[in-house]
C-alpha angles and dihedrals in degrees: 000000000000131000135164106251143171110257114268095019119115111242138181092277090071097047110018119203094194120077116243086230092065107108101169122083126177095221104050097078094103091049114103114262095249090053091048090053090050092049092051092047093048090051093049090051090054093242098118137010141196132246126274091252091062095257128125098194094214095183096053114114121244121244127214091250092053092049090050090055093048093049093049090052096042093049093038091233119181107261116201107208089196095050119134120227122255091191123083093218096050114076116225090231093052115122089231100052095094092055093044092050091047094057091042092054090047089056093241102115127019135179134237136218087288092057128245094317091215097188098044114115119250117241127208093252091052090049090051091054092049094047093050090054092044092059093039089241099138097112100035122122105182133076137081126358109257138184109250089210090070093062090044088068090066129084115274094254092051103039096091091048092048090051091050093046090053093044092051092045092240090130134013132212122267125232092274099038130285094316093206096187096050114116118246116244126214091245090056096048091052089059091049094048096055093040099051113024117037122090111255133189113205148149113230144152128256110239100174143359110207118175106285098359132071117203115212121185087345095306117114114226133187115227129229116246093251092058101039097096092048098044103027103030114125091230092058100049094097094045093049096055105118092356116157117229132192106201150136123246137181133175087011093298126121104221111152121048118187101166137018121188118193112207098167115108133204129194138242109301092010111065125181106253126221124185106203095194105136096025103151118248110258094021122126125235115201123193114203098159129079125243099027123160117204124194141149127048127031120273123216098198126016123180124189110205126206095274094053101092100146116039129162118199125190098173143078113271122190096196131009119191114198115198100158126098103228119027134167109199114193138161131069096293121154115211127196089196137356115200117197111198100174112079090201093053121128113206122190112193125205120235093250098050115115122198123185094188131011119198115199130189113268115275099021131107129223090255090055091061109023112064095200106037096149092060099041110028089097087061091059121082109196131352124208137167124247088263092053100258113143115248120212122234118232116264114270115255091225115057099201100041119162118261114275111254115210115251109239099177094106091047091047091053091049092049091049093050094045093048091050091051093048093047092050096043119109117206115230146079100271126109111292094012128113136227111255089238090060092051091048092051091052092049090051090051090050092051091049092050092049091051091053092048092049093048110113112242095008108175121236090249090057092049092048092047091051090050091049092049092049092048088053090050090050091052092047090050095049095053089049092069111126116252113189113209117212100174094110092044090049090052092048092049090048091050094045093047091050092049093047093046092051095045118106118205115232146078100271126106112296094009126117136223110261089233090060092050090050091051092051092048090051089052091050091050092049091050091048090053091054091047091050093050106105090202096050113130125222089252090055091047090049091047092050090049093051093046093050092047089052089050090051092050092047091048093052090055091058093064112127113247115189112215110210094166099100094042091049090049091050091050090050091050091049092050090050089054093048093046092051097041120106118201114232147081100267125107109292094014127115134222112256089236090060091051090048091050092052090047090053090050091050091050091051091050092048090054092053091047092052096042114122112238093012114170128220096252090057090050092050093047091050091050092049092048092050092047090053089050091050092050092048090049093050092047091058094072118350124143089176129098114250125204124207136169124247092221096246115136116240108224128199125182107232091182096068121090133216113000095329090096094052122118128193120226115204141134094263117117096243118118109185128124095265096040125041134178117227088212090069091060108029134049126188122201137178101206105313094337119101115224129209124252116216134168123243104218092192100050092030097230140108118260137198114230130190127201109260094005103063118207111012100164148003133233123211123188128209135177121233092207130064086216091067115062126195122207119181122206137168096294107027146319127297112219110204124187110206119234090251092064116108137181088270093056111118113216141147142181115240116205114203116197117200134186105200106321095331122096106225102172141016134185132179122220112198116226116225111213109209129172098150116115113237118238136199114255096186143003115196141160128219140139094011091307136108110209118196111188123198129198093246142023115296137212136163133259119267086240090057130250139260124221124174130185117205132185130209117192093195097038091239121124093236099074105042111145121199122237121219116248118236095010096053103018142005131215128218131177116213116175104292096354135090107203118196115187121198116224120224091252091059092048091053094047100041109047113179125223127199092280099037122122139192120215125204120197123179141170133182094046114126143164118255091273092058096254108149122241115219111220122186107132130165115202128191112229107174091174141350 
């Protein structure tokens, strides 16, 4: 079901209220009958649904999100409901992200520098591009005759796809041309869905064979690899004119042929030729035209209709059904069984025809059917009636004829062809190569056929059976040829090239670092090299596709996004101050010069904010300058309390459960994970004078006290996230992260400062959720010091820490000796570093050799979120 929706909101497409079996909508009456039928069929197939109110909204335009959902359903793509989003404008928790990622991975729909643009309406030229990729028609050349002017109406990037979509009959022109920029309506997409994607079984007539496309009943179809030689081969074009096919198709591809009827006819001395290589096992070939010559692959079922009077077969046929009245059957065909159903038939057999079993109508003799029995009865194995009764052959005219020697010409030809194929085959996974197992299977079949041929006294049936088996092996081998598909890689290269071409290097909004553009161009070049490698395997093509897609995703994340939020907020704050300021010398008034200075600062910030191509560093500098101006203005005459942050991050461990992640905020001087001092995070000033923060144990709140004046204000604390709870008690506030909190949880502490009942200041302290264990990035020695550097700021456990330095003269773990802290070494923590300094006494006692090592083991050292650092480092110190 489709509905226009604001991005990120769940709509009826995600949880339809209308059954897909509903095929009656109250608003499709004005829709033409053919479109109504398409809508009803699309609904019955589960491809599209209506709205809960019983409407279909046929005139509503289709969005990119909605098309992604329809394509994923129509093509039965694998949709990962837990997929993350690779597009900046599609939230990872959106109901549609699985569908969008499915079509992206399939190479059907890609994003741009702006993202996926999920709510943008789909145009006809965009739909053409998507449909061509969906049917794998990018590189086709055949199909319908089209007017090049129609594609010329489209944008440059879409013109080739529009031309292909018209040529393949995927889309048709409108009244006024193709109208490439016209939006696609829901009624239109229903017609496309049922026309292109569902599996269909049908019987239809070939109207044209054009290169890589076969047109059947006026509809162009692509052909599966296994059927290409049969249905698209140059030698079969004449025979296929007007041919009738019974087949299955899906996504505009003919992929399952069950019956082929040839109606084309030649003439004496110029037969219509049909190469049956690729004829599916079990399929039926019907000949309804006269003078037809069949050769190539084996045929399971062959039927000669009434009009087929002169047929030549140079192939192995399992079963031939003869319904005509007068037939001349020539060639070197080998037949497992010929069934004659017409009792008045007259069959003339060529001298090279071989028949294992001949089935005649009940009550007729061989001489009633076969016009030249004396010449060909030796070529026939057994003869039975339709009811299974054996039929005798006429007595031979020569009583002492020589023994019949089996004819091996068909088997010889099969051996020769198979040997040639095996000799020419190259093992591998590249285009045109074969898996070694396929080559081995063909060689085994060749050896088996040779053994049968060499067998003394092999009967004709055995020879024919061996030839049939080898022909089957040849067919199996031919269809096993490796075809490397590059459609997804082509789409990825096209997307990446478009993104790279559109990218502008710089630091302004929407621009990209030059280094990121260079990396993407390198990735495109690498992918193009793989695509151009004639020996590239499918695995290599797939790997190149995945790598390039990762490069595209990574590139999109490097786009510069200018954040004007803080500058805009500072400008708004400054304007509020100017609007409220009164010039004068009385209490609470401001000098005119101070008001003018703040106005000048606001104007400078506004100019930066409005500057075209402004970069983030300019924005940040303007914000800092304006903030300084605001502070200076407030300090001129401000009886109010002013809160500010000390700049220290406030960490919580989202990985701890229960109360183990709790921390206690008070006025005490402790600063460990489980106990924090508010004074390390918050400062209160009145003008330029710093005030004191205390805790009111009775009212359970922080207060602001001033020397000589007592309590002059109160501080209340609130959490911005329901996943962080605050509980005050008689000595401070317990801050408790719930178990559901994660590292991605956004939360902050808001400090409200009041004087009396009036809030005079407010600041927000972001909470950093951290559950990642810190690690050591390096351990080095130099200038009497060991320096262990972690990947984040370090502190020590509230219970203390333990650090031991050990020395091994030999460098083996068995003789480590501990050093004594303070007398032989000292320990200092500086930001991310642990610095251990050796005293002179230790250097004199522990003298390193070339193999000597120091070992440092520590516990109780953590990051500021209480995540423990594991320290067990061995350091080579060959000499001091």
